[in-house]
Every structure is written in structure tokens, then in C-alpha cells.
C-alpha positions as CSV (number, residue, x, y, z in Angstrom):
1,M,16.4,15.2,23.6
2,G,14.4,17.5,21.4
3,R,11.4,19.5,21.8
4,I,8.8,18.9,24.1
5,I,5.1,18.6,22.4
6,Q,2.1,18.4,24.8
7,L,-0.5,16.3,23.6
8,R,-4.4,16.4,24.5
9,Q,-7.4,15.1,23.5
10,H,-9.6,17.6,21.5
11,D,-11.5,18.9,24.4
12,E,-9.8,22.2,25.9
13,D,-10.3,20.8,29.4
14,A,-9.0,17.0,28.8
15,S,-5.6,16.9,30.9
16,S,-2.4,16.8,28.3
17,I,1.0,14.7,28.5
18,E,4.3,16.3,27.4
19,I,6.6,14.3,25.3
20,T,9.9,14.5,23.2
21,R,9.9,14.5,19.5
22,G,12.1,11.8,20.0
23,E,9.9,9.9,22.2
24,L,6.8,10.2,20.2
25,S,8.5,9.0,17.1
26,G,10.0,6.1,18.9
27,L,6.3,5.2,20.0
28,L,4.7,6.2,16.7
29,T,7.1,3.5,14.6
30,T,6.6,1.3,17.3
31,A,2.6,1.5,17.2
32,Q,3.0,0.7,13.0
33,R,5.4,-2.0,13.7
34,H,2.6,-3.7,16.1
35,F,-0.2,-2.8,13.6
36,S,2.2,-4.4,10.5
37,G,2.2,-7.6,12.9
38,F,-1.5,-7.6,13.5
39,L,-1.7,-7.6,9.7
40,D,0.1,-10.0,9.2
41,L,-1.7,-12.6,11.9
42,A,-5.3,-11.4,10.3
43,R,-3.5,-12.4,6.8
44,R,-3.0,-15.8,8.2
45,W,-5.9,-16.2,9.9
46,A,-8.0,-15.1,7.2
47,A,-5.7,-17.5,4.6
48,A,-6.5,-20.7,6.8
49,T,-10.2,-19.8,7.6
50,T,-11.7,-18.2,4.4
51,P,-8.6,-18.7,1.9
52,G,-10.9,-16.8,-1.1
53,L,-11.4,-13.7,1.0
54,A,-7.8,-13.2,2.8
55,D,-6.4,-11.1,0.4
56,R,-9.6,-8.4,0.3
57,L,-9.9,-8.7,4.5
58,T,-6.5,-7.9,4.6
59,S,-6.6,-5.0,2.0
60,A,-9.4,-3.7,3.4
61,L,-7.8,-3.9,7.1
62,D,-4.5,-2.2,5.6
63,R,-6.6,0.5,3.8
64,H,-8.9,1.6,7.0
65,F,-6.1,1.4,9.0
66,M,-3.7,3.0,7.3
67,I,-1.3,0.5,8.4
68,N,1.6,0.3,5.4
69,G,0.8,3.7,4.2
70,V,2.4,5.6,6.7
71,S,6.1,5.6,5.4
72,S,7.9,7.8,8.0
73,F,7.6,9.6,11.8
74,S,11.4,10.9,11.5
75,D,10.0,14.7,12.1
76,G,6.9,13.3,14.3
77,R,4.5,13.4,11.6
78,A,3.2,10.9,9.5
79,T,3.8,11.3,6.4
80,Q,1.7,9.1,3.3
């Protein structure tokens, strides 16, 4: 299974959840795949509605949300 990681909000008094490194890695990979799907939908929508701005919009979304900048979650940490 792997080591257990405890996740909590920044607030020390907040409740926490426990998850294994493998589970966290899978969840992060799935989230990245969903964000990539969102970016593709945004690109297609922008191309249909404002073709001249589609590339700028999708680049800005990608840059601000760092969708394609994350390369690996294999060790439980996102890398740039």
C-alpha cells in the first residue's frame, strides 16, 4: 500500500484525512487528466467563439492553473 500521509488545511485546528502515497498519486494523476480535458474543452469553445483569441486564452489558463506544467506525481510530489 505505501506510507500513510495526513492531509489537512493550513489551519492547525482543521480536521485531516489520511491517505496512502499511492492513493494520493492516483488522485493527483486523475485530477491532472481532468484539468487537461477542461483545457481541451476551453480551447475548442474559444476556437468556435473567438478564434483569434483561442490560443491566448488556453495558454493563459494553462499557465495560471499549471495544467501541463506538472510532469510527475510518482513520488507524491508534483514536479515542474
